[in-house]
C-alpha positions as a printed Julia matrix, in Angstrom:
352×3 Matrix{Float64}:
  20.6   -19.7    16.17
  22.02  -20.46   12.73
  19.98  -21.57    9.72
  21.44  -25.08    9.83
  20.4   -25.44   13.46
  16.83  -24.5    12.52
  16.9   -26.98    9.65
  18.17  -29.71   11.97
  15.31  -29.09   14.4
  12.67  -29.47   11.71
  14.35  -32.61   10.36
  14.0   -34.1    13.84
  10.36  -33.02   13.9
   9.89  -34.86   10.59
  11.37  -37.99   12.16
   8.97  -37.64   15.07
   5.93  -37.24   12.78
   6.94  -40.23   10.66
   5.99  -42.54   13.53
   2.32  -41.57   13.14
   2.13  -41.77    9.34
   0.83  -45.34    9.1
  -2.4   -46.92   10.27
  -0.45  -48.77   12.96
   1.56  -46.26   14.95
   5.08  -47.59   15.49
   7.44  -46.09   18.03
  10.98  -45.49   16.82
  13.38  -45.59   19.75
  15.93  -43.57   17.77
  13.69  -40.5    17.74
  14.81  -37.91   20.26
  12.62  -37.22   23.31
  10.15  -39.97   22.42
   9.77  -40.92   26.07
   8.51  -37.42   26.75
   6.29  -36.84   23.71
   5.26  -40.09   22.01
   2.15  -41.06   24.03
   1.11  -37.47   24.55
   0.97  -36.8    20.82
  -1.22  -39.88   20.3
  -3.61  -38.31   22.8
  -3.57  -34.97   20.99
  -4.47  -36.69   17.72
  -7.4   -38.36   19.43
  -8.55  -35.01   20.82
  -8.28  -33.42   17.38
 -10.63  -36.04   15.92
 -13.09  -35.75   18.8
 -13.15  -31.96   18.5
 -13.59  -31.82   14.72
 -15.49  -34.59   12.94
 -13.83  -33.74    9.63
 -10.43  -34.59   11.13
 -10.63  -38.36   10.82
  -7.6   -40.39   11.83
  -7.1   -41.26    8.16
  -6.92  -37.62    7.12
  -4.74  -36.68   10.1
  -2.33  -39.5     9.21
  -2.26  -38.29    5.61
  -1.33  -34.77    6.75
   1.35  -36.06    9.12
   2.85  -38.28    6.41
   2.91  -35.37    3.98
   4.85  -33.28    6.47
   7.17  -36.08    7.53
   8.02  -36.61    3.84
   8.63  -32.89    3.39
  10.76  -32.31    6.49
  13.95  -34.0     5.38
  17.45  -32.54    5.16
  17.35  -32.88    1.37
  13.99  -31.15    0.9
  14.66  -28.34    3.35
  18.08  -27.61    1.89
  16.74  -27.63   -1.66
  13.88  -25.31   -0.69
  16.08  -22.78    1.08
  19.11  -22.84   -1.22
  18.02  -19.87   -3.34
  17.53  -17.45   -0.44
  19.99  -15.18    1.32
  19.7   -15.53    5.11
  22.71  -13.36    5.93
  20.63  -10.35    7.0
  19.46  -11.03   10.55
  16.74   -8.73   11.84
  14.23  -10.88   13.74
  10.64   -9.61   13.76
   7.45  -10.75   15.44
   5.26  -12.28   12.73
   1.61  -13.02   13.49
  -0.11  -15.9    11.7
  -3.9   -16.17   11.6
  -4.6   -19.73   10.55
  -7.53  -21.41    8.86
  -8.81  -24.71   10.23
 -10.27  -26.52    7.24
  -7.73  -29.36    7.13
  -5.22  -30.68    9.7
  -2.12  -28.49   10.09
  -3.22  -26.26    7.23
  -1.16  -23.37    8.61
   2.02  -25.35    9.23
   3.84  -24.09    6.14
   3.47  -20.49    7.33
   4.63  -21.53   10.81
   7.65  -23.29    9.33
   8.46  -20.39    6.99
   8.47  -17.82    9.79
  10.74  -19.84   12.07
  13.08  -21.04    9.34
  13.51  -17.38    8.31
  14.76  -16.53   11.8
  11.7   -14.62   13.02
   9.48  -15.03   16.06
   5.98  -16.34   15.51
   2.69  -15.42   17.18
  -0.01  -17.92   16.21
  -3.75  -17.43   16.35
  -5.25  -20.79   15.49
  -8.69  -21.67   14.23
 -10.87  -23.26   16.9
 -11.3   -26.17   14.48
  -7.61  -27.1    14.58
  -6.08  -26.25   17.93
  -4.62  -29.47   19.35
  -1.78  -30.57   17.09
   0.47  -27.57   16.43
   1.01  -26.4    20.04
   2.19  -29.89   20.95
   4.59  -30.02   18.0
   5.88  -26.61   19.04
   6.82  -28.0    22.44
   8.69  -30.8    20.72
  10.59  -28.24   18.63
  11.54  -26.35   21.81
  12.95  -29.54   23.3
  15.11  -30.43   20.3
  16.23  -26.8    19.85
  15.95  -24.83   23.12
  16.55  -21.51   21.33
  13.03  -21.83   19.9
  11.6   -21.4    23.42
  11.36  -17.62   23.2
  10.32  -17.49   19.56
   6.97  -19.36   19.55
   3.78  -18.14   21.17
   0.06  -18.79   20.78
  -2.94  -16.63   21.58
  -6.71  -16.96   21.53
  -7.17  -13.23   22.01
  -6.84  -10.3    19.66
  -3.3   -10.31   18.3
  -1.11   -7.44   19.47
   2.54   -6.38   19.39
   3.57   -7.77   16.02
   5.54   -6.42   13.08
   4.03   -8.37   10.2
   1.15  -10.74    9.55
   0.15  -13.7     7.42
  -3.62  -14.19    7.56
  -5.9   -16.73    5.88
  -9.68  -16.58    5.83
 -12.83  -16.36    3.77
 -13.37  -13.64    1.17
 -15.25  -11.6     3.75
 -12.65  -11.94    6.5
  -9.86  -11.25    4.0
 -11.39   -7.84    3.3
 -11.45   -7.19    7.05
  -7.83   -8.34    7.35
  -6.76   -6.01    4.52
  -8.34   -3.06    6.33
  -7.22   -4.0     9.84
  -3.61   -4.78    8.86
  -3.17   -2.06    6.25
  -0.32   -0.49    8.21
   1.7    -3.71    8.45
   3.6    -5.8     5.88
   1.23   -8.65    5.18
   0.18  -11.64    3.13
  -3.6   -11.91    3.07
  -5.21  -15.02    1.59
  -8.87  -15.62    0.78
 -10.95  -18.41   -0.75
  -9.48  -20.28   -3.68
 -10.4   -23.54   -5.35
  -8.67  -26.01   -7.6
  -9.79  -27.25  -11.01
  -9.03  -30.13  -13.36
  -8.92  -29.98  -17.14
 -10.15  -33.17  -18.82
  -9.92  -34.0   -22.52
 -11.58  -37.4   -22.63
  -8.25  -39.11  -23.33
  -7.34  -39.7   -19.68
  -6.47  -43.23  -18.6
  -8.36  -45.04  -15.86
  -5.3   -44.59  -13.64
  -5.23  -40.83  -14.2
  -8.92  -40.46  -13.38
  -8.49  -42.67  -10.33
  -5.64  -40.42   -9.2
  -7.93  -37.4    -9.75
 -10.34  -38.9    -7.22
  -7.65  -38.33   -4.57
  -7.61  -34.65   -5.5
 -11.4   -34.5    -5.15
 -12.11  -36.55   -2.02
  -9.05  -36.14    0.21
  -9.97  -34.06    3.28
 -13.6   -34.33    2.03
 -12.82  -31.65   -0.53
 -12.39  -28.99    2.15
  -8.93  -27.79    1.13
  -8.1   -24.98   -1.28
  -6.04  -27.56   -3.18
  -9.07  -29.85   -3.46
 -10.49  -30.1    -6.98
 -13.99  -28.65   -6.88
 -14.54  -28.08  -10.59
 -13.93  -29.92  -13.87
 -13.58  -28.39  -17.31
 -14.65  -30.94  -19.92
 -15.16  -30.97  -23.72
 -18.66  -30.38  -25.03
 -19.27  -34.07  -25.79
 -17.61  -35.46  -22.65
 -18.93  -38.79  -21.34
 -18.7   -39.09  -17.55
 -18.95  -42.91  -17.46
 -15.17  -43.43  -17.27
 -14.92  -40.75  -14.58
 -17.56  -42.4   -12.39
 -15.94  -45.84  -12.79
 -12.53  -44.5   -11.82
 -13.69  -42.72   -8.66
 -15.74  -45.65   -7.34
 -12.93  -46.69   -5.0
 -13.98  -43.76   -2.8
 -17.55  -44.99   -2.27
 -16.97  -45.81    1.46
 -16.8   -42.04    2.06
 -20.61  -41.97    2.19
 -20.4   -43.99    5.42
 -18.97  -40.92    7.18
 -21.9   -39.21    8.86
 -20.86  -35.59    8.29
 -20.18  -36.22    4.61
 -23.42  -38.2     4.18
 -25.45  -35.42    5.81
 -24.03  -32.89    3.35
 -24.63  -35.24    0.44
 -28.28  -35.77    1.42
 -28.89  -32.07    2.04
 -27.34  -30.85   -1.19
 -29.04  -33.56   -3.21
 -32.41  -32.54   -1.76
 -31.73  -28.88   -2.64
 -30.8   -29.77   -6.21
 -33.85  -31.99   -6.66
 -36.28  -29.44   -5.23
 -34.72  -26.75   -7.41
 -35.01  -29.11  -10.41
 -31.33  -28.72  -11.25
 -29.86  -31.19  -13.72
 -27.12  -33.3   -12.18
 -25.44  -36.69  -12.31
 -24.73  -38.71   -9.2
 -23.51  -42.14   -8.16
 -24.6   -42.46   -4.55
 -21.67  -40.58   -3.01
 -20.84  -37.7    -5.38
 -22.93  -35.31   -7.46
 -21.67  -33.45  -10.51
 -23.52  -30.37  -11.63
 -22.99  -27.94  -14.48
 -22.16  -24.59  -12.92
 -19.89  -21.64  -13.72
 -18.84  -21.2   -10.08
 -15.56  -22.55   -8.75
 -16.55  -23.32   -5.15
 -18.79  -26.37   -5.01
 -20.54  -27.66   -1.86
 -19.33  -30.78   -0.06
 -20.13  -34.01   -1.99
 -20.52  -32.0    -5.21
 -18.16  -31.2    -8.06
 -19.11  -28.55  -10.6
 -18.29  -28.86  -14.28
 -18.2   -26.54  -17.25
 -17.86  -27.31  -20.94
 -15.19  -25.81  -23.16
 -15.02  -25.75  -26.94
 -11.59  -24.29  -27.49
  -8.41  -24.87  -25.46
  -7.07  -21.36  -26.11
 -10.3   -19.78  -24.88
 -10.16  -21.96  -21.77
  -6.56  -20.91  -21.1
  -7.63  -17.29  -21.4
 -10.5   -17.85  -18.97
  -8.2   -19.54  -16.45
  -5.8   -16.62  -16.74
  -8.58  -14.1   -16.13
  -9.84  -16.09  -13.13
  -6.41  -16.87  -11.7
  -7.16  -15.07   -8.42
  -9.87  -17.66   -7.74
  -7.75  -20.71   -8.56
  -5.17  -22.47   -6.39
  -4.18  -25.45   -8.55
  -4.84  -26.57  -12.11
  -4.73  -30.32  -12.59
  -4.06  -31.29  -16.19
  -1.75  -33.15  -18.54
   0.27  -30.88  -20.8
  -2.34  -28.13  -20.8
  -0.81  -25.2   -18.92
   2.46  -24.17  -17.31
   2.79  -24.98  -13.58
   0.03  -27.57  -13.8
  -0.28  -30.28  -11.14
  -0.31  -33.92  -12.19
  -3.35  -36.04  -11.42
  -3.41  -37.13   -7.78
  -0.81  -34.66   -6.47
  -2.74  -31.6    -5.3
  -2.6   -32.63   -1.65
   1.11  -33.4    -1.8
   2.7   -29.98   -2.37
   6.44  -29.48   -2.13
   7.88  -26.93    0.29
   8.42  -24.54   -2.62
   4.78  -24.78   -3.81
   3.51  -21.59   -2.22
  -0.17  -20.88   -1.55
  -1.55  -18.32   -4.02
   1.9   -18.42   -5.71
   3.17  -15.89   -3.15
   6.7   -16.67   -1.98
   6.3   -16.36    1.78
  10.01  -16.86    2.56
  11.0   -14.07    0.2
   8.39  -11.88    1.89
   9.66  -12.79    5.36
  13.27  -12.05    4.46
  12.25   -8.61    3.18
  10.44   -7.3     6.26
């Protein structure tokens, strides 16, 4: 199978996903194999929500729209244009996926197949309904994928390379267990935002998307703010108010109530508005319904700190502060070439 044939298959998958990107699902009769897959995928999305309360239909739709926007001929060609695919030596690549947000491991899945390798997927139990169904669709639109995609719930065996994502503890286990194989091992990272006090209402409102989307469960979710010493949070709280219905979600509300009780009993200082708490803390990983903040006095010192702590940080949201920053509101809309942990997975896959 040639590279262009693989690209064509994923473009068709993007067309298929686009039907489910809006609140009202609309069937497009021009999409290939819709009669076979359309209703079945609606059922899988329902199962995904029933199985994992964090996977609301709104968040699933957001993930599907993000991928349908990414999987176009233009985007795929732009992404892959810098690589040399002439060397063909297919390997079996295992992917151990996280399950914190819908289709969180799809980029790895895409990268392995687009590079011409076979993929062996071990999914998280929290996100096990969507990807296998999409894999079947891929096999229909490009039959040569049939012998290149497999899933397992058991211990992974018979593989040449691995891409594994997990917590800091599991990452250490992965590093030991896979030490004899070419690998990409990812652990916990969080995203931060740098505020100066000069942000517009629109910029702060966009930041609320970075904080609340997927309930803050993604590594690209902003969990910490760096603010000047005299920062006033009034404008921040006004701008994020549009997200107040989030407290109506039971799982989020339970976490909010629990963490608030812990903070109050521990007599921690905090600010809150009924659906989000902000607490001064030097850590990067904040609990659900909480965002940490830390003061800075000097921008150069803050840049140095961010450089030292770069292994803990996925994205930096700011405006003209650092190189490779993410604009307000864009953390959950990465491009195909925005690699997790800044590790080029396609380059890695072409080298094994």
